[in-house]
C-alpha positions in Angstrom: -67.6 4.6 -68.3 -70.2 5.9 -70.8 -69.1 8.4 -73.4 -71.2 10.5 -75.7 -69.1 11.2 -78.8 -70.4 13.8 -81.2 -69.4 13.7 -84.8 -68.4 10.1 -84.4 -69.1 9.2 -88.0 -66.6 11.7 -89.2 -62.9 11.3 -89.8 -61.2 11.8 -86.4 -64.4 11.0 -84.5 -64.9 7.5 -86.1 -61.2 6.6 -85.6 -61.5 7.7 -81.9 -64.6 5.6 -81.3 -62.9 2.6 -82.8 -59.7 3.3 -80.7 -61.6 3.6 -77.4 -63.7 0.5 -78.0 -60.5 -1.5 -78.7 -58.6 0.0 -75.8 -61.2 0.0 -73.0 -63.3 -3.1 -72.9 -65.5 -1.8 -70.0 -66.4 1.5 -71.9 -69.5 2.0 -73.9 -70.1 4.8 -76.5 -73.1 6.6 -77.7 -72.2 8.1 -81.1 -74.3 11.0 -82.4 -73.7 12.4 -85.9 -75.9 14.6 -88.2 -74.5 12.8 -91.2 -73.8 15.8 -93.3 -71.6 15.4 -96.4 -68.6 14.5 -94.3 -70.4 12.1 -91.8 -70.5 8.7 -93.2 -71.9 5.4 -91.8 -69.3 3.5 -93.9 -66.7 5.0 -91.5 -68.2 3.0 -88.6 -69.4 -0.1 -90.5 -67.1 -2.4 -88.7 -68.3 -1.3 -85.3 -72.0 -0.9 -85.9 -72.8 -4.2 -84.3 -70.6 -3.8 -81.3 -72.8 -4.1 -78.2 -70.9 -1.3 -76.5 -71.5 1.1 -79.3 -74.8 2.7 -80.4 -75.4 5.2 -83.1 -77.9 8.0 -83.2 -78.5 10.3 -86.2 -79.0 13.8 -84.8 -77.9 17.4 -84.7 -75.9 18.7 -81.7 -77.9 21.9 -82.0 -81.0 19.9 -81.0 -80.9 20.5 -77.2 -83.9 18.3 -76.5 -82.4 15.3 -78.3 -78.9 15.8 -76.7 -80.3 16.2 -73.2 -82.5 13.2 -73.6 -79.6 11.0 -74.8 -77.3 12.2 -72.0 -79.9 11.5 -69.3 -81.2 8.2 -70.7 -77.8 6.7 -71.3 -76.4 8.1 -68.1 -73.5 9.6 -69.9 -70.3 10.3 -67.9 -68.3 12.2 -70.5 -69.1 14.3 -73.6 -66.4 14.5 -76.2 -67.3 17.0 -79.0 -65.8 16.2 -82.4 -68.8 17.5 -84.3 -67.8 20.5 -86.5 -67.7 21.9 -90.0 -63.9 21.8 -90.7 -63.0 22.6 -94.2 -61.5 26.0 -94.6 -62.5 26.4 -98.3 -66.1 25.6 -97.5 -66.1 28.1 -94.7 -65.0 30.8 -97.1 -68.0 30.2 -99.3 -70.6 29.3 -96.6 -69.6 30.7 -93.2 -73.1 30.4 -91.7 -72.9 26.6 -91.5 -69.7 26.8 -89.5 -71.0 29.4 -87.1 -74.1 27.2 -86.5 -72.4 23.9 -85.9 -69.1 24.9 -84.4 -70.5 27.6 -82.1 -74.2 27.1 -81.5 -73.7 23.3 -81.4 -70.9 23.7 -78.8 -73.2 26.0 -76.7 -76.0 23.4 -76.8 -73.6 20.7 -75.6 -72.2 22.9 -72.9 -75.7 23.7 -71.6 -76.6 20.1 -71.5 -73.3 19.2 -69.7 -74.0 21.9 -67.2 -77.7 20.9 -66.5 -76.9 17.1 -66.2 -73.6 17.6 -64.4 -71.4 15.3 -66.5 -67.9 14.3 -65.1 -66.0 15.7 -68.1 -66.6 17.7 -71.2 -63.9 17.6 -73.8 -63.8 20.1 -76.6 -61.9 19.0 -79.7 -60.4 22.1 -81.3 -57.6 22.9 -83.8 -54.2 24.6 -84.0 -55.8 26.9 -86.6 -57.3 29.0 -83.8 -53.8 30.5 -83.2 -53.4 31.7 -86.8 -50.1 31.7 -88.5 -46.6 31.9 -86.9 -43.3 32.9 -88.7 -40.9 31.4 -86.1 -41.2 29.3 -83.0 -44.3 27.4 -81.9 -47.6 28.2 -80.3 -48.2 27.2 -76.7 -51.6 26.9 -75.0 -51.3 30.5 -73.7 -50.7 32.0 -77.2 -53.1 34.6 -78.4 -55.9 33.4 -80.7 -55.7 35.0 -84.1 -57.9 32.9 -86.4 -57.8 33.7 -90.1 -60.8 32.0 -91.6 -64.5 31.6 -90.7 -63.7 28.0 -89.8 -60.9 28.8 -87.4 -62.8 31.8 -86.0 -65.8 29.6 -85.3 -63.6 27.1 -83.5 -61.9 29.8 -81.5 -65.3 31.1 -80.5 -66.3 27.6 -79.3 -63.0 27.4 -77.3 -63.7 30.7 -75.5 -67.3 29.7 -74.8 -66.0 26.4 -73.3 -63.5 28.2 -71.1 -66.3 30.7 -70.0 -68.4 27.7 -68.9 -65.5 26.6 -66.7 -65.1 30.1 -65.1 -68.8 30.9 -64.7 -70.3 27.5 -63.9 -67.4 25.4 -62.8 -68.0 22.9 -65.7 -65.2 20.2 -65.8 -64.0 21.0 -69.3 -60.8 20.1 -71.2 -59.8 21.4 -74.6 -57.5 19.8 -77.1 -56.0 21.6 -80.1 -54.8 19.2 -82.7 -52.5 19.9 -85.7 -53.3 18.8 -89.3 -54.4 15.2 -89.0 -54.3 12.6 -91.7 -55.0 8.9 -92.1 -57.8 6.4 -93.0 -61.4 7.6 -93.5 -60.5 11.2 -94.1 -63.0 12.9 -96.5 -61.2 13.4 -99.8 -61.3 17.2 -99.8 -58.4 17.7 -97.5 -54.9 17.8 -99.0 -53.5 14.3 -98.4 -56.6 12.2 -99.3 -57.5 14.6 -102.1 -54.1 14.2 -103.7 -53.9 10.5 -103.2 -57.4 9.8 -104.7 -56.8 12.3 -107.6 -53.6 10.5 -108.5 -55.2 7.1 -108.2 -57.7 8.4 -110.8 -54.8 9.8 -112.9 -55.9 13.4 -112.2 -53.6 16.2 -111.4 -53.4 17.6 -107.9 -54.3 21.3 -107.3 -51.6 22.9 -105.1 -52.2 26.3 -103.7 -49.8 29.1 -104.4 -46.2 28.0 -104.5 -46.8 25.1 -102.2 -44.5 26.4 -99.5 -47.1 26.8 -96.7 -46.0 24.7 -93.7 -48.2 22.4 -91.6 -47.5 20.1 -88.6 -48.8 16.7 -89.6 -50.3 14.2 -87.1 -51.3 10.7 -87.8 -54.9 10.1 -86.7 -54.2 7.3 -84.2 -51.6 9.5 -82.5 -54.3 12.2 -82.3 -56.7 9.7 -80.8 -54.1 8.6 -78.2 -53.5 12.3 -77.4 -57.2 12.9 -76.7 -57.3 9.7 -74.6 -54.4 11.0 -72.5 -56.0 14.3 -71.9 -59.3 12.7 -71.0 -57.7 10.4 -68.4 -54.7 12.4 -67.2 -55.4 16.1 -68.1 -56.2 18.7 -65.5 -59.8 20.1 -65.6 -60.0 23.5 -67.1 -56.8 23.1 -69.1 -55.9 23.3 -72.8 -53.6 20.8 -74.4 -51.9 21.1 -77.8 -51.7 17.8 -79.8 -49.1 18.0 -82.5 -47.2 15.5 -84.6 -43.8 17.3 -84.7 -43.8 16.8 -88.4 -43.5 20.2 -90.1 -43.6 19.9 -93.8 -44.4 22.2 -96.7 -47.4 21.3 -98.8 -45.0 20.8 -101.7 -43.0 18.3 -99.7 -46.2 16.4 -98.9 -47.1 16.4 -102.5 -43.7 14.9 -103.5 -44.0 12.2 -100.9 -47.4 11.1 -102.2 -46.2 11.2 -105.8 -43.2 9.1 -104.9 -45.4 6.5 -103.1 -47.5 6.2 -106.2 -44.5 6.3 -108.6 -45.7 9.4 -110.4 -43.9 12.5 -111.6 -44.0 16.2 -110.8 -46.0 16.9 -114.0 -49.1 15.7 -112.0 -48.9 18.9 -110.0 -51.1 21.8 -111.0 -50.3 25.0 -109.2 -53.5 27.0 -108.6 -54.5 30.5 -107.2 -53.8 30.7 -103.5 -56.5 30.4 -100.9 -57.9 33.6 -99.5 -56.3 34.4 -96.1 -54.1 31.4 -96.4 -52.1 30.9 -93.2 -48.3 30.5 -93.8 -47.2 28.2 -91.0 -48.6 26.3 -88.1 -46.4 24.9 -85.3 -47.3 23.6 -81.9 -45.4 23.2 -78.6 -46.8 20.0 -77.1 -44.6 19.9 -73.9 -47.7 20.2 -71.7 -49.2 17.0 -73.2 -45.9 15.2 -73.3 -45.5 15.9 -69.5 -48.6 13.6 -69.1 -46.7 10.8 -70.8 -47.9 11.1 -74.4 -45.7 10.9 -77.4 -46.7 10.4 -81.1 -45.7 6.9 -82.1 -46.1 7.0 -85.9 -43.1 8.2 -87.9 -44.4 10.5 -90.7 -42.9 8.4 -93.5 -44.7 5.3 -92.2 -48.0 7.2 -91.7 -47.9 8.4 -95.3 -47.2 4.9 -96.6 -50.0 3.4 -94.5 -52.4 6.1 -95.6 -51.6 5.8 -99.3 -52.0 2.0 -99.0 -55.4 2.4 -97.2 -56.8 4.5 -100.0 -55.4 2.1 -102.6 -57.2 -0.7 -100.8 -60.4 1.1 -100.2 -61.3 2.6 -103.6 -65.0 1.7 -103.1 -65.2 3.9 -100.0 -63.7 7.1 -101.6 -65.1 6.6 -105.1 -68.6 6.6 -103.7 -67.9 9.8 -101.8 -66.2 11.6 -104.7 -69.0 10.6 -107.1 -71.7 12.0 -104.7 -69.7 15.2 -104.2 -69.6 15.8 -107.9 -73.3 15.4 -108.1 -73.9 17.8 -105.3 -71.8 20.5 -107.0 -73.7 20.3 -110.3 
């Protein structure tokens, strides 16, 4: 099988490419990434020479390039990871999110329709549902996005579903919970806090730190997408959650404990605008296909902290470049 993976030099995308190459020895992958600030060739350095993997630097909004790739490489499946994803950045620069997350998805759907691929998988997020006080979101829950980021992803989901209804496109949608692990850009909570502490800097915790997220280790997320691709029913949506609901304050304490640091390294800061209170996913639909998360949260955190401790060159290069960009 030949896959076109978009955003395959980003966090989840690069882990997924590596996962699929290791799991399916008869699969090959064309990896396209624009290499914006979060796309990083260092993320795929170990697989760049793999004969079943080829990398193309390009924008998913470039319809001519995408169509050319899909036709030339005789792509069977398109899996769309490419997206602007950081809520804080979406608040200050919504336009970039609308362009990539919505226009980029439209471009890919059009190509998938014209070329008639066997599957189109849209990688979405639990944030499209908004916040929930009690219970858990199912795939039929209303969409109530709170930020420009989650709104752009919700719009992309609806467009994807419309292409199924209107054109009969063989689509699948996955909505993952907060994902963490190796190669995550150090602006998200867990890698930011780990790398800050490794630099003996305080960690900025929003509000009172009691916002709740469902945490999913990246390799469990990859296996969930793999399950949906091979066992999911065309036209369906599948939640992919870790079943690990923790407050941001709990996460912070776990990271502090792993690095043998005290609570005085926490700096409470003004809360994020429109900050969702709690995310929670019902993943019974995916579990009915035989999927279960395998990584206990405590092990996932330990492994993640260890990875950032052992890969300081990787994240110091990123944080140094990010500081220069903000000046």
